[in-house]
Every structure is written in structure tokens, then in C-alpha cells.
N, C-alpha and C positions, 0 to 999 in steps of 0.2 A: 856196277852197283852204286847207288847214290850214297854219299857220305852221311846222309841223314838216316839211313836204314841201319838196323841191327846188323853188326858185322864182327862177331868174335873171331879170334884166330881159329881157322878151320883145323880140325883134327879128325883122323879116321875113326869111325865107330869101332868099339871093341866090346866084348862081353866080359864083365867081371863076375867073379864067383859070388859076390854079394852086391847089393845095391841099397840105396837110401830111399827108394821110392815107396811112399806110404799109399798113394793112390794114383792111378792113371785113368784118364777119361778121354774118350773120343765122342764128340757129339755132332750130329748132322741135323740141321734145321731145314724145314721145308714149308711150302705154303700150307696153311691150316687145312686139316681134314676134319670137317664138322662131325662126321660119322663117329669119330673116336670119342666125342663127348657123350655118345649114347650107348656104345657097346665096345667091349674089348676086341682087339685084333685076333680073333680066334684062328683064322687061316694062317696068320703069321706064327702064332704059337705052335700050331701043328708042325710047322717046318723046323722049329728049333727046340721042341719039347724034350728030345732025348738028351740034349746037352744042357738045357736050362729047364729042368723039370718043375721047379717050384714057382708057383704063381701067386702074386699078391696085387690086388687092386687097391688103389688109394684115392680118396677124395679129400683134397686139401682146400681149406677155406682161410681167407684173410680179408681184412678190412680194405675198403677201397682207398684210393689215394686222396690226399687233401682233406681228410676228415669226413669223407663220404660215408654214409650209413650202409651203402651197398656192400654186400658180401660177395667177394670174388671166389669162384670155385674152379678148381683144376683137377682133372682126372689123370691119374698116372697108372700105368700097367707095368709091373715089375716081374721079370723072369730071371730066376737065380739058378746058378749051377748047384750041383749036389753038395759041394763043399761050402757053398754060400759065399765064395770069394769072387765070383764073377756075376755081374748084374747087367741085364739089358733093360733099359727104361724107355717106354714109349709114351709120348704125350701127343696131343693133337697137332703139334707143330714140330716135333723132334723125336729122334731116336738116338740113344746113347749106349755105349759099352763102357763099363767101369769095372776095375779090379783092384783088390787089395793084396793081390798075390802076383805082382809083376815079375816076370822072369827075364825076358828080353823082348825087343821090338818085333822080332820075327814071329814069336808066339802070339803077341798081342795083335799084330797086323793080320795074321792068318785068321784069328777069330773075328776081327773087324770086317774083313772081306766077306766072310761067311754070313755075318749079320746083314751087311749091305746087300748082298745078292738075294738073300731071303726076304728082304724088305722092299725090293724094287716094285713088286706088284702092289703092295700096300701103299707106298708113297706115290706112285704113279705120277712122277714129275721128271723133267729132264734137267733140272738144276736144283741146287740147294741155296736157300737164302743166307745160310751161314754154316761153315764147318769149323770145328775147333779141336785142338789136341792139347791136353793139359797133363802135366806131371807135378805132383806134390811130393817133394823130398824133405826128409828130416835127417840132417847130418848130426850124429852124436858128438858132443864136445866132451871127450872122455876124460880129459885132465882138468876140466873146469876153466880152461884158459882159451879164450876165443882166438887169440893170435896163433896163426899157423894152421888153423882149420879152414878158414875162408880167405879168399884172395883179399889182401889188405886194401887194394884199390876199391873194393866194394864196401868195406866196413871201416874205413879210416876213422870216422867220427867216434866209433865205439871202442877203438883200441889206441887212441891218441894220448890217453892219460888225463886230459882236461876233464872229461866226464866221469873219471873214476872207472870202476868196473861195473858196468850196467847189468841189471838183471833182465831187462827187456830192451829190445831195439828193433824197430819195424820201419820198413820203407816200401814204396811201390813205384815202379817205373813203367810208364806207358810209352810205346814207340811204334815205329813202322818196320815192316819187312818188305822185301822186294815184291812179295805176293800177298801181303796182308798186314796184320797188326799183331802186337804182342803186349802182354801185361806180365810183369815180373814182380812178385811180392817176395820180400825176404826179410828175415829178422831173427833175433835171438829169442828163444822160448825156453820155458822151464816146465818140467813135468808137474802135473797137478797132483796134489794130495800126497806127495812124498817127503814133505818137510825139508829139513836141512840137507837130506841126502838126495834130493831131486836132481836128476841129471839135466844139464842144459843141452838144448838141441838148436840147430840153426835151420830155419825154414827156407827152402828154395822152391818157390811155387811159380812154375812157368806155364803160361797160357798163350797159345798161338791160334790165330783165327783169320779166315778170309770170308768175304761176303760174295753172294751171287756167283757160285762156282758150278760149272756145268758138270753133269753126272760123270761124263767121261774123264774129267780132270781130277776127280776127288782122290783117287788112290795115290796119284803122283804128288798131289799137294800135301797129303798127310805124311808121305814119306819125306818130303822136303822139310816139313815142320820138325820131324824127328831128327833129321840130320843137323838142322840148325840148333835144336835143343841140346844135342850131345856136345857140340862145340861150346855153347854158352855154359852148360853145366860144368864142363871141364875147366873153363876159364874161371868160374866162380870158386872152385875148390882151392884150398891151401895144401901144402905138402903133406900134412898129417892126415887129411881126409883121403888124399890120393893113395897114401901108404896103406890106409885101412881097407880101401877097395881092393888092393892087391894088383898084381899084373893081370892085364886083360888079354883075351885071345881074340885075334882078328875075326871079323864077321865075313 
């Protein structure tokens, strides 16, 4: 592995009784399907309707780039689970699985594979232009003291004393993987509308991606993203956060 690639200390994945994941998303992008601009993917819906019974069509509009008067339109087709915590989103160039109820990677990956298998006929391509896996974590800072919750090597400017005790702190890191790229956003946040009692939380937002991936390699690539993510996530945590997660059970 090149020294310029992301390479956190590797640790075996475990399942904790709780997690800090607010949102998990896996997106697959493919060559544009013009037909999806005209009508929803009804055959695909029929295949997933029992698990994702609620349908919503969206037409999003936004102004063109550079002050152009042109209005850009994008159709999205959303299929949601009965509890509204899982959403499959289809656009003319992508399909994505998103959840606000992440349990573990085994559960998420099983649902992802089911969506991928049911979408192959719709996509009708042997490669994806881009595949991505993203985890958005919010680590609670329960004692209002950032020190001890996050790895000090990551947040040294915010705990060094020179800047005092910041209310907000944000940073973004772009880099390369052995098989793609990553974007890591992190920072101190505070709950909105809770006044002086608002709890601070630390954002750990990990986004991994590869371009031009053959269909046959998609599942193994997503698995490799997840393995890398667990090691990086673990490195980012301080001892207080690890204690809050509790002891994990091997997968």
C-alpha cells in the first residue's frame, strides 16, 4: 500500500450494542437512462414493493449554473419501508439505499445486495461510473468536554487551550484509497434550539468512492470500504466514546 493512501491502524470489525450512525448511504451511479426522465421504474417497484411499499415521486428544480436563466429539473423516485427508516432512491443516473436505522453492516449489506440484484435489469450495464459508501456519525459529548471523546491527533487545534473552548469546529480531509478516494468531514456541533442545555456532538462523516467499477466487483469493493471505515472510525474515537459504545462482539 502506498504511503500516500489512507491507512489507519487495522482492527477487526465488531458489533456494538449501540452505534453513533445517524445515516448510512450506498449509492451506485450508472450511464444515464433517459427513459427515467419520462416515467417511473414500475417493473423495479414491483420487485421491491413488499419491503418498500411507500412510493413518492419528486420533481426538483434549480437555477442553472453561472447565473443562467435555465431551470434544471431532476426526477427522483423514492421507495420507503413501512417504518419509513429505509429509502431506495432512483434517479436517471443512480440508485441509492439509505437508512436512519443502521444496525450493522451485515443487515445493511444484505438489503443492498437485494436492491442491486433487483435493479440489474433496469440498469442494463456492466459497469458503474461511480460507487460510494457513506456513514454519518454523531458522537455525543456527554460531559461537554471534547477532550477524551475524540482522538487528540484529530482535534488538537480545538483542545490545545489557545483557542479556548470552541462552540464549533469543522474540517474536511480529501485523500486516496488503494481502490478509490475518500472524503472525511469532522467537527464539533451543537443541537439546535436547546439553549444553554444543548448537548454538543462531534460529527464524523466518512464518504468512500470508486469510479468505473465493473458490476462483478461492486460487492467486494463496498465490503472493502466498510472494513476501511471501521478501522478509521475506531482510530477517530477517544476512550470516553469507546467506553460508551461498550464491548463489541466479533462478527
